[in-house]
N, C-alpha and C positions, 0 to 999 in steps of 0.2 A: 504492501499499500505507499509504504513512504517513497518508494524506487516511480511509483505512477503518480505521486503528486509532486514529484519533483520533475520531472518528464511534462506533467501537464502546464508546470510554471514557468518552465526556461522555453516556452514556445515561441518562437518569433524573435529569437536569440539573431539577431547580427553580427556573426562571424567576423565581416570587413571593418567594423565597427572595433571589436574588442581587440582585433588586431591590432590596429591605427591604436587604440589606446595602448597596447602591450609594448610597438615599438617606441611611441613617444615616450611611455613611464621609464624604459632601458634606456633610452639616451640619457633622460634626467638623472636618473638615480648613477648609471655608471659616472658622469661627469661629477655627481655630490659625491659621491664615495670617496671615487680617485681624487680628490682634490680636499677631503677631509683625511685620506691616508696620508699623501705629501706633506700635510701640513703636519700630522705626528709623527712622522718619517725625520724633519727639517726639525723640529723645536729644538732638540739637544742641540743645533748648533747656536740659539740663542739663548740656551740656559743658563744660567749660572754656572750651577753645578757642572757644566759641560764645559765653561771656559776657567773656572777655578780660582774667579778675578771679580767676584759679582758686585763687590763693593760700588760707590760712587767715586772711583778712585782718579788720579793723575800722578804720573810717572814725570817728573822733573829732574834735568840733567844741566849742566853748564854748557857750554859750544865749545870746543875743541878747536884752536886757533892755531896759528902758527906757533905763539907761544908757549903752546902745552907740550910742544915737541923738548923744547929746553927745562922746561918747570912744570912738573905734572899737576901741581901743588893748585896751579890757576883752576882747574877743573874740579875742584874740591869743594866742598860744603865748610864754611868757618860755624862756629857754633853760634855766633851774633846774627847770621843770616838765616839760621834753622828757626832761632827763636822770633827773628822778623817775620817769617811765613808763618809762624805758630799763630801771631797777634791778628791775622788778618781775619775779619769779620765771615767770609764765608769758609774758613778752614776749620774743619772740626777735630782734625788730630793730624801729625807730623811724623810718619816713620822712616826708618831709615833701611839701605840694604846693607846686609853684613857678606863682605867676598871671602872668601877661601885662601889662607896664605900658606898655601901647599901644593905640590903637584900633585895632579889626579890622573890617572890613564885609564880607558875603559877600553875592552875589548871583549867580542863574541867569539860563539865557535860556531862554526857554519854547521847548521842541520836543518832540515825542511828549506824551508823557502828563506828563511834568514842568513843570507850571506856571513862571510868574517869580515868581523870591523875591529880594527885600532886606532886608536885617537886619543889623543892630550885635553881633557877638560879642564873645565873651572866651574865650581860651585859658588852660590848664592843663595841668600835665605833671606825672607820676612817676617816678619810678627804673622805666625798661624793665626792669629784672629780675621785677618786679612783676606784668607784663602778660605774660599767656600768649598772645602773639601772634606770626606768623611774622616773624622778621626781616627777611626778604626785604621784606613789604609795611610793616615799619615802619622801614624806613631814611630817616635824612635827611642829607646835607650840603651842606654852601654852594654845591656845585653844583646842585642840586636845586630842579625849579622845580616841583615839584608835591609838597604839604604832605598826609600821610596823617592823617586825623581819625577819632578813636571816640566815638559820641554818645552819650546815653542812649536804648536804645531807648522808655523812656516819650515822649520827644520824636516818637518817628513815630507810637505810637498817638494822643497827643495830637490829632498831624493827622487820621489816618486816620478818627477816631472823634468829632471834635468838629469843627475848624479846615475840614475838607474839605468838610463836608456844607453847614455854614453859608454857604459860600461857591460853593459849585457846582461843587468841584474835584474831580476824579479820587483815589481812594484809590491809593496806592504801596506796594508792596512792598519787602523789605527788599531783596533781589535788583534791582532796577530805580533805588533810591537810589542802590544801591553803583556803578552804571555811568555816573552823572552827575559831570559834571567842570561846578565853578563855580568864580568868580574870587573870590579873596580879596585884599583892600587891608588893606595894614599903613601906619599914621599913627602919627609920633611922634618927635621930638626933630629937627624940622623937616623929616623926611623922609617918602617915602611911596615904598610899590612894589608892586607887582600879583604875585600867586604865584596856580596853579591847587590847588584844593583837591579830595578826593576821600573818600567816606565810606570806611574801610578795617575797618570794624565795628560793633558796636552793645554797649553795656555794661547790663547789668542792677544793677551793683552800686553804679558810680559816675553820681552825679547830676551830670555834669560835660562839658565838653568836651574831651577829650584831645589834644594833639600831643606829637610824640616830644620825648622831653628836650632833645636836640641841637640839634633846631630853637628850642626856646622860649628855651634859652640865648643863644643866637644871636641871637634878634630882640630878646630885652631888652637886650643888648648895643648892638644896632644900633638899633632905635627908641625904648626906655627910657630914662625918667629918670634919669641916673647920678646924682644928689644923692637919690634916693630909695630910702630902706630896704625891702631884702624884709621883708612881715610872714608872719610863720607863722600861719595861722587854722583849717587843717585839719591832722592826722596822719593817716597809715598807718601799724597797728601789727600786725607780723606775729607771731600767735599761735603759742604751741606745742601749744597743745589747747583749740580753741573753745569746748568744754565744760567746762573747769576753773571751779570756783565762785568760786577768787579774781578771776575777770573781775568777775563781777556784784559781789562787794562791793567791788572798788576802786572802780568807778564809782558805786555806790551812796554811797560815802562821797566823792563829789564829785557834788554836786548839780548845779553848774553846766555838768559834762561830761556833753556828749552821743554816744552811741553809736549808729552805723549800721552794720547790719549783716543783711541777707537771708540770709545763709547756710544758715541754720538752719532759716527757713521753706523755703526751697528745696530742702534737702535732706530735708525731710519732706513736701514736695508730691512729688518726684522718689520717695520710697520708697511713697507712698500710689499712686501714678500705678503702680510696677511692683507693687506686690501687689495692684491692681484686674487690670491685665492677667495676672497670673501666674494668678487666679481665675477669668477667661474663658478663659484656656488651659486649665487644669484641668475648665472645663464642658465645653470641645471635646473632651477625651483622655476623660471620662467617657460621651460619646457616642459616642466613637469605638471605644472596647472594648469594648461590646457588641457593636456593627456587626461587629468584628473577630471578636468572639466567636462570632457568628450565619455568617459565611465559613465559618470554620473548621468547625462542625457542620454547614452545608452540603457541606462538602468529604469530611467523615468519613461524612455519609449516602450520599454518591454512590459515594463508595471502596466502603461496605458494599454498596451494593448490587449492584457491580459485582465482587464479589471472586471470585466463581466463574468469573469473566472472567478478571480480571487472575492466578488461580490458572494457568488455563489457558496461557496467555500467557506466564506464567514457566515451563512446562513446554516450551513451542515454542521456547525459546530467548530470548527479548527480557530484556531487562536492566530492571533495578529502575528505573534513571534513565531509561531509555528510556519507561518506564510511568507515569512521575511528570511527563514534558515535558507532557502534552497540559493536565493540571490545573493544573502551573505556569505554561503560557503562558494558561490562563483568569482565574487570579490576577493575572497581571502588566498583562495587557488592561483588569481592572474597573479594577484600582488605578489603572492612567494615566489612565484614561478618568476618575474619578473624582477625580483629581490638577489634571488640567486643568483640569475645570470648576470646581474648591474655588479656583484661581489666578484664574480668569475674575472669579468671585463677589468675591475679594478684594481685584482690581482695582478693580471697580464699586464696590465699598465707599470705595475710596481716593480715587476721583474725587468722591465725596459731602463728604470732608470736607477734604479735600487744598486747596481754596479758604480756608475756613477758615483753618487752619493754613501757610497760604502767608502770612496776612497778620504772621502771629507770627514769622517766617520760622523755621517747625519742620519745612518741609516737606524729604526728604532726598532728592537726586540719585537714591544707590544703593540708597534703601530700597526699592525693590520688586525692584532686580535683586539683594539678597541676600535676600530671600521668596522668590524664585524657587529660588534656590541652596538654602536651607532646604526649600523645599517638594519639591524633588528629592529630596533626603538621604532627607526624612521619608518619603517614598513608597517608595523604594529599601528601606530599613530595615525597613517595614511587609510591603513584598512579601519581601523575602529571610527574616523570619521567616516568613511564611505559607509559602514553599516550602521551608523546613527541616522544619516541622509535615507539609507533605503528604509530602516525601520518608519520614521517618521511620513513616507511616503506610501508606504502602505497602512498605517494607521489615517492617514489623509482620507 
């Protein structure tokens, strides 16, 4: 009896209209899901925890001139200069870079995709509170043999897009580099000791090689020249508002100071990328809305043509919800099939751009899982609206 009722109520179904709705909905949903997934994938590029330097910070140094070739002290900050900066209204705090006062050599063993490397390095540290990094990853004490290291992301780009091609070496993603453990030799003060090093992350803001503050303090005491005074050549200024015009005015009045911060440019890039994705998703919605209207029009015509049948069935004792169920099931089936195919198309689009983004460390492992959650919620929302409209028409 139930199957007879469904066949009776689904008379006059227009297959071309349903196919037109399915195609338009497929186009709109595919664009929306692909844009959502892309935004989720590139989000780590703009997340503070990915950059490891997420506060409102400015790095300041002095310009290197011809005089600096004969007297390096001209590029160092004096105590009075630091105090002057600290007194400025736009400054929240001023911190200094600490540099290694010993020789550092690092080397890797050739294995898998990782080629052999051997190079001299230098280490610097900043106050741990300035780095937005997991304390468990950045922890070091005198009993630790592993040194966590943060390097500039540009170093990896130079290797991948410059050095590796000229030397016939494989390109390396961030995830591969972070899995590699290498040897680190510290030499100085008549001592030498070997440690293990591991890349804990990459920075877009600091063009230096960072190690934990606790490690560098210990290593300078152990291997550094005790008679060598620590020179302060770079400062980190935490500002209250990076858009404050006083910042530009202050540094314009001191032409020998150089200020470096790409936070503003990154914010603009993030804004324009978000705007672009919103525009793309809006296009998807503009395609989907007429498709949804076509679906509702098709159901409306179907109900209109079956109005006499519906009225007779109501007189025979059938409930309005029972009569609406076949149309609701039809909408659910079409929307579910369209949503699944749209997800598959979004997954295919992701497979095309993922290899390029992975080289930048931008592919998020959870991006597609969140896209699935979004897609399910989206299809359910559209289907619930369709069903509510159907029940209203049946009741009318």
